[in-house]
Every structure is written in structure tokens, then in C-alpha cells.
DRENLOMAR-493584 format. One record per residue (C-alpha): residue number from 0; chain; y negated, z, x negated. Coordinates in pm, 1 decimal, m for minus. Layout:
num=NUM; cadena=A; north=Y; up=Z; east=X
...
This chain:
num=0; cadena=A; north=m994.5; up=606.3; east=m2635.6
num=1; cadena=A; north=m875.6; up=480.8; east=m2349.7
num=2; cadena=A; north=m955.2; up=102.7; east=m2186.4
num=3; cadena=A; north=m896.3; up=225.8; east=m1856.1
num=4; cadena=A; north=m1172.8; up=323.5; east=m1604.5
num=5; cadena=A; north=m1029.7; up=328.8; east=m1255.4
num=6; cadena=A; north=m706.8; up=425.5; east=m1087.9
num=7; cadena=A; north=m623.9; up=246.7; east=m802.6
num=8; cadena=A; north=m339.4; up=347.8; east=m525.4
num=9; cadena=A; north=m170.5; up=165.0; east=m277.8
num=10; cadena=A; north=m107.3; up=396.9; east=m0.1
num=11; cadena=A; north=229.8; up=335.7; east=227.6
num=12; cadena=A; north=523.3; up=409.0; east=0.2
num=13; cadena=A; north=294.3; up=535.5; east=m283.7
num=14; cadena=A; north=120.6; up=843.1; east=m181.5
num=15; cadena=A; north=293.3; up=891.2; east=146.1
num=16; cadena=A; north=608.6; up=759.7; east=270.7
num=17; cadena=A; north=516.6; up=568.2; east=564.4
num=18; cadena=A; north=686.6; up=231.8; east=497.7
num=19; cadena=A; north=1035.1; up=365.9; east=730.2
num=20; cadena=A; north=759.9; up=435.9; east=997.8
num=21; cadena=A; north=610.7; up=117.0; east=980.1
num=22; cadena=A; north=936.7; up=m70.5; east=1028.7
num=23; cadena=A; north=1054.0; up=167.0; east=1290.1
num=24; cadena=A; north=726.0; up=105.2; east=1514.2
num=25; cadena=A; north=726.8; up=m258.1; east=1417.5
num=26; cadena=A; north=1096.5; up=m280.1; east=1547.2
num=27; cadena=A; north=1015.3; up=m53.3; east=1865.5
num=28; cadena=A; north=701.1; up=m274.3; east=1980.0
num=29; cadena=A; north=831.6; up=m616.0; east=1874.6
num=30; cadena=A; north=1178.2; up=m550.5; east=2079.4
num=31; cadena=A; north=930.9; up=m415.6; east=2364.0
num=32; cadena=A; north=735.0; up=m701.8; east=2355.1
num=33; cadena=A; north=1024.0; up=m948.6; east=2335.9
num=34; cadena=A; north=965.7; up=m1063.1; east=2022.8
num=35; cadena=A; north=1320.9; up=m1065.5; east=1793.5
num=36; cadena=A; north=1255.3; up=m858.5; east=1480.5
num=37; cadena=A; north=1509.4; up=m702.8; east=1245.6
num=38; cadena=A; north=1576.2; up=m492.6; east=934.6
num=39; cadena=A; north=1583.0; up=m791.6; east=724.4
num=40; cadena=A; north=1218.4; up=m882.6; east=835.9
num=41; cadena=A; north=1128.4; up=m502.2; east=779.6
num=42; cadena=A; north=1185.9; up=m566.9; east=427.3
num=43; cadena=A; north=1072.4; up=m915.4; east=404.0
num=44; cadena=A; north=732.1; up=m841.2; east=531.6
num=45; cadena=A; north=694.3; up=m479.5; east=301.5
num=46; cadena=A; north=318.8; up=m467.7; east=196.4
num=47; cadena=A; north=196.4; up=m717.2; east=417.4
num=48; cadena=A; north=m73.1; up=m666.3; east=636.3
num=49; cadena=A; north=37.9; up=m588.6; east=970.3
num=50; cadena=A; north=m185.3; up=m839.3; east=1146.2
num=51; cadena=A; north=m48.9; up=m1133.1; east=900.2
num=52; cadena=A; north=320.9; up=m973.6; east=1037.2
num=53; cadena=A; north=208.8; up=m1031.8; east=1415.7
num=54; cadena=A; north=49.7; up=m1367.4; east=1381.6
num=55; cadena=A; north=384.1; up=m1519.1; east=1193.6
num=56; cadena=A; north=604.9; up=m1365.1; east=1395.3
num=57; cadena=A; north=427.3; up=m1433.9; east=1752.3
num=58; cadena=A; north=347.1; up=m1799.0; east=1620.9
num=59; cadena=A; north=755.1; up=m1835.3; east=1601.0
num=60; cadena=A; north=822.8; up=m1649.7; east=1955.1
num=61; cadena=A; north=507.1; up=m1662.8; east=2163.6
num=62; cadena=A; north=506.1; up=m1372.8; east=2433.6
num=63; cadena=A; north=266.8; up=m1276.0; east=2690.3
num=64; cadena=A; north=124.9; up=m999.2; east=2480.6
num=65; cadena=A; north=m198.1; up=m1101.6; east=2261.3
num=66; cadena=A; north=m146.5; up=m1073.0; east=1881.0
num=67; cadena=A; north=m431.8; up=m828.2; east=1918.1
num=68; cadena=A; north=m236.6; up=m617.3; east=2150.8
num=69; cadena=A; north=69.4; up=m627.5; east=1954.1
num=70; cadena=A; north=m79.3; up=m521.4; east=1642.6
num=71; cadena=A; north=m271.5; up=m240.9; east=1823.9
num=72; cadena=A; north=73.7; up=m106.9; east=1960.2
num=73; cadena=A; north=206.6; up=m79.7; east=1616.6
num=74; cadena=A; north=m97.4; up=91.8; east=1484.2
num=75; cadena=A; north=m84.9; up=359.5; east=1747.4
num=76; cadena=A; north=285.0; up=384.2; east=1691.5
num=77; cadena=A; north=265.7; up=433.7; east=1312.1
num=78; cadena=A; north=3.5; up=645.5; east=1335.6
num=79; cadena=A; north=185.6; up=884.6; east=1578.3
num=80; cadena=A; north=510.1; up=903.6; east=1375.6
num=81; cadena=A; north=330.3; up=942.2; east=1015.7
num=82; cadena=A; north=106.8; up=1245.8; east=1169.8
num=83; cadena=A; north=405.1; up=1409.9; east=1317.4
num=84; cadena=A; north=661.1; up=1370.3; east=1026.5
num=85; cadena=A; north=507.8; up=1176.9; east=750.6
num=86; cadena=A; north=618.7; up=1300.7; east=432.2
num=87; cadena=A; north=323.6; up=1332.9; east=100.3
num=88; cadena=A; north=520.2; up=1182.1; east=m178.9
num=89; cadena=A; north=532.2; up=1396.7; east=m483.4
num=90; cadena=A; north=326.5; up=1364.0; east=m846.8
num=91; cadena=A; north=m26.0; up=1283.2; east=m675.9
num=92; cadena=A; north=m183.3; up=1594.9; east=m861.0
num=93; cadena=A; north=m39.5; up=1494.1; east=m1155.6
num=94; cadena=A; north=m217.7; up=1149.1; east=m1123.8
num=95; cadena=A; north=m513.0; up=1300.1; east=m1035.4
num=96; cadena=A; north=m537.4; up=1565.4; east=m1274.9
num=97; cadena=A; north=m505.2; up=1319.7; east=m1572.1
num=98; cadena=A; north=m762.1; up=1081.2; east=m1411.6
num=99; cadena=A; north=m980.2; up=1374.3; east=m1438.3
num=100; cadena=A; north=m910.7; up=1466.3; east=m1762.9
num=101; cadena=A; north=m988.2; up=1067.9; east=m1864.1
num=102; cadena=A; north=m1275.1; up=1036.5; east=m1639.0
num=103; cadena=A; north=m1167.2; up=778.5; east=m1412.5
num=104; cadena=A; north=m1255.8; up=657.7; east=m1101.7
num=105; cadena=A; north=m997.1; up=641.7; east=m788.4
num=106; cadena=A; north=m979.9; up=385.2; east=m531.1
num=107; cadena=A; north=m749.3; up=303.3; east=m237.8
num=108; cadena=A; north=m642.2; up=m55.4; east=m158.0
num=109; cadena=A; north=m400.7; up=m84.7; east=144.8
num=110; cadena=A; north=m310.0; up=m340.3; east=347.5
num=111; cadena=A; north=m306.4; up=m69.6; east=612.5
num=112; cadena=A; north=m600.7; up=m121.4; east=902.8
num=113; cadena=A; north=m876.4; up=128.1; east=801.7
num=114; cadena=A; north=m830.1; up=335.6; east=1133.2
num=115; cadena=A; north=m487.4; up=384.8; east=1039.4
num=116; cadena=A; north=m552.4; up=449.6; east=677.1
num=117; cadena=A; north=m765.2; up=745.8; east=777.6
num=118; cadena=A; north=m514.2; up=909.9; east=960.0
num=119; cadena=A; north=m282.0; up=882.7; east=655.2
num=120; cadena=A; north=m514.1; up=984.6; east=382.0
num=121; cadena=A; north=m585.1; up=1322.6; east=661.0
num=122; cadena=A; north=m226.1; up=1344.7; east=610.9
num=123; cadena=A; north=m230.1; up=1350.4; east=243.9
num=124; cadena=A; north=m541.3; up=1551.9; east=211.3
num=125; cadena=A; north=m703.3; up=1364.2; east=m93.6
num=126; cadena=A; north=m995.0; up=1223.3; east=83.4
num=127; cadena=A; north=m1194.7; up=1411.7; east=m134.0
num=128; cadena=A; north=m1081.6; up=1248.3; east=m445.0
num=129; cadena=A; north=m1100.1; up=871.7; east=m336.6
num=130; cadena=A; north=m1431.5; up=707.6; east=m447.0
num=131; cadena=A; north=m1354.4; up=361.0; east=m278.5
num=132; cadena=A; north=m1127.8; up=265.7; east=25.7
num=133; cadena=A; north=m1062.1; up=m87.6; east=58.2
num=134; cadena=A; north=m847.6; up=m173.1; east=352.8
num=135; cadena=A; north=m660.1; up=m477.9; east=485.3
num=136; cadena=A; north=m902.0; up=m604.7; east=753.4
num=137; cadena=A; north=m1187.9; up=m610.7; east=488.7
num=138; cadena=A; north=m1020.1; up=m904.8; east=325.2
num=139; cadena=A; north=m950.8; up=m1284.3; east=391.3
num=140; cadena=A; north=m614.6; up=m1281.5; east=224.8
num=141; cadena=A; north=m340.5; up=m988.5; east=228.4
num=142; cadena=A; north=m100.5; up=m901.9; east=m65.7
num=143; cadena=A; north=79.0; up=m1032.1; east=m224.6
num=144; cadena=A; north=m316.3; up=m1227.5; east=m317.4
num=145; cadena=A; north=m512.7; up=m1026.9; east=m534.7
num=146; cadena=A; north=m823.2; up=m1014.9; east=m302.4
num=147; cadena=A; north=m785.3; up=m642.5; east=m199.3
num=148; cadena=A; north=m752.6; up=m532.2; east=m579.2
num=149; cadena=A; north=m1026.1; up=m746.7; east=m709.2
num=150; cadena=A; north=m1264.1; up=m597.8; east=m403.6
num=151; cadena=A; north=m1164.8; up=m255.2; east=m482.8
num=152; cadena=A; north=m1250.5; up=m315.1; east=m865.3
num=153; cadena=A; north=m1583.0; up=m441.1; east=m809.1
num=154; cadena=A; north=m1669.7; up=m126.2; east=m558.8
num=155; cadena=A; north=m1573.2; up=74.5; east=m810.7
num=156; cadena=A; north=m1788.8; up=m87.3; east=m1064.3
num=157; cadena=A; north=m1512.5; up=m199.9; east=m1351.1
num=158; cadena=A; north=m1350.0; up=m520.1; east=m1447.0
num=159; cadena=A; north=m975.6; up=m552.2; east=m1310.8
num=160; cadena=A; north=m841.3; up=m537.0; east=m1613.2
num=161; cadena=A; north=m998.6; up=m182.6; east=m1651.5
num=162; cadena=A; north=m748.3; up=m49.9; east=m1350.4
num=163; cadena=A; north=m409.3; up=114.8; east=m1326.3
num=164; cadena=A; north=m234.0; up=3.9; east=m1013.6
num=165; cadena=A; north=10.1; up=228.1; east=m832.2
num=166; cadena=A; north=236.1; up=12.9; east=m647.2
num=167; cadena=A; north=588.0; up=43.3; east=m405.3
num=168; cadena=A; north=645.6; up=m290.8; east=m298.8
num=169; cadena=A; north=683.0; up=m666.8; east=m492.0
num=170; cadena=A; north=421.6; up=m774.7; east=m284.2
num=171; cadena=A; north=183.0; up=m549.7; east=m390.5
num=172; cadena=A; north=278.4; up=m554.7; east=m785.8
num=173; cadena=A; north=262.0; up=m951.9; east=m740.4
num=174; cadena=A; north=m101.9; up=m891.9; east=m587.7
num=175; cadena=A; north=m206.9; up=m649.2; east=m888.7
num=176; cadena=A; north=m51.9; up=m855.7; east=m1155.5
num=177; cadena=A; north=m270.2; up=m1150.8; east=m1017.8
num=178; cadena=A; north=m584.0; up=m928.4; east=m1028.4
num=179; cadena=A; north=m511.8; up=m894.0; east=m1396.4
num=180; cadena=A; north=m446.1; up=m517.8; east=m1358.9
num=181; cadena=A; north=m236.8; up=m257.8; east=m1558.9
num=182; cadena=A; north=82.8; up=m219.1; east=m1306.0
num=183; cadena=A; north=306.4; up=58.3; east=m1238.3
num=184; cadena=A; north=570.6; up=7.6; east=m977.7
num=185; cadena=A; north=675.5; up=290.0; east=m802.8
num=186; cadena=A; north=997.2; up=116.2; east=m572.8
num=187; cadena=A; north=1134.9; up=316.3; east=m322.4
num=188; cadena=A; north=1530.4; up=445.3; east=m441.2
num=189; cadena=A; north=1697.2; up=185.3; east=m242.9
num=190; cadena=A; north=1471.4; up=m110.9; east=m404.1
num=191; cadena=A; north=1431.7; up=23.2; east=m751.9
num=192; cadena=A; north=1717.7; up=m220.8; east=m923.4
num=193; cadena=A; north=1517.6; up=m520.2; east=m796.5
num=194; cadena=A; north=1470.8; up=m721.9; east=m1030.0
num=195; cadena=A; north=1142.8; up=m859.1; east=m923.0
num=196; cadena=A; north=973.0; up=m530.5; east=m1019.8
num=197; cadena=A; north=1024.7; up=m676.5; east=m1373.6
num=198; cadena=A; north=691.5; up=m823.2; east=m1348.5
num=199; cadena=A; north=520.5; up=m478.7; east=m1359.5
num=200; cadena=A; north=410.9; up=m262.7; east=m1695.5
num=201; cadena=A; north=566.6; up=33.9; east=m1628.6
num=202; cadena=A; north=803.6; up=118.3; east=m1335.9
num=203; cadena=A; north=864.6; up=470.8; east=m1231.4
num=204; cadena=A; north=1107.9; up=712.9; east=m987.7
num=205; cadena=A; north=778.9; up=914.4; east=m896.6
num=206; cadena=A; north=427.0; up=989.1; east=m964.8
num=207; cadena=A; north=556.8; up=1242.7; east=m1107.7
num=208; cadena=A; north=679.0; up=1082.3; east=m1387.6
num=209; cadena=A; north=328.9; up=958.0; east=m1484.5
num=210; cadena=A; north=219.0; up=1051.2; east=m1848.2
num=211; cadena=A; north=m125.5; up=1007.4; east=m2078.4
num=212; cadena=A; north=83.0; up=788.9; east=m2266.9
num=213; cadena=A; north=96.1; up=497.4; east=m1988.6
num=214; cadena=A; north=m273.3; up=480.8; east=m1947.0
num=215; cadena=A; north=m412.9; up=205.4; east=m2182.1
């Protein structure tokens, strides 16, 4: 008998290859409004809520556009890019099949605003499988704080330690582990050897590599 009762997905970089588009949209918009923003910044802020990112960089380089205006511009642009070209990542059906086999609930905990997340999930095509969706604007603290994962477990009606989390970013892995959840890292190929992923319980190249034995 498995002790796990739920699976919680992060979205960007786990279900859909949207991380590059967040980086592209952020750089385009920041440069347009006059805020310095480089690829190093993209990597540093991976997994962090867009509102938190905008707030930090705006505080360092105030411009005439408001934080809310810049955040909306980034969200609108990333939605365009993902709906046009977003690639659904392999292995989602594999995880959902095993979740159904073991009677596990399915949740989503993403730093992405709900208005954008809904479009992304439409692109992935698994809206009917997700029982609970928690998004970045529903919590006080973004990842790497564990709040969003604790909230998602609560709404699913399970304890945090009864959950498996799939995460691609270091910030997300830290958040899930801080929530006392069994954490499976699925890093992008460029980040796979990053030693910071060592705190995850399991590290996979793809969701296609997930097997029943990885369910505690």
C-alpha cells in the first residue's frame, strides 16, 4: 500500500516548455521599458513569481511604467508566445496513468498568475485531470517559500508529506522540500548537473522516466 495520496505538478518547465518564453518575454518587456535585464537574470529568477521579479528589478531601476503595467505586459507577451509555440513536455500521460492506477489526487501549484496558467493548461490539455489549481497571486510568499505547496495540499484534503511534487527549478525544489513533500526534480538539460538539485528525493530527465517504484 502506497503512503502517497496526491501528485502536485509545477507547470512551467514541467508540463510545458514555457520557461524560455518567460525569459524571452521578460527581456523584451524590460528592455522596452528601460530596465536592464539579462540572461543571467533569467536564470537567477527561474521559478520566482513574475510579480516578485518585476518588483525587485523595478526597485533597482525605477521607470515611468508601474510595476503592475510591466507585469501585465510580460504576462500578455508570454501568453502569446506559449499559445503560438509552447511545446508540451513528454511523459505527462505516463504520470497521470500511474496516478489513476494508485488513486492519487492531482494538483497544480504554479508561480504563474491564474490568467496565464489557464491558457497554458489549455495548451497542455489536462484541465479535466487537475482537481486543484493554486497560482502565484493566491499566496503571500512565492517560491522558494513553501506556502503555495502547503495551500495546494490543504485544498486537496491531504497532508503535505502525502504528496509527490514534480519541479524543474531549484527554487521550486526548495519550496517543495520545505513543505515536507516527496520531491522529484525534472531539470532542463542545461541545468541537469546543477548540484543544488541534490536535495530532491529523485531526479529525472523526463516525466517519461517516472515509475511506480518512485511512489512512496
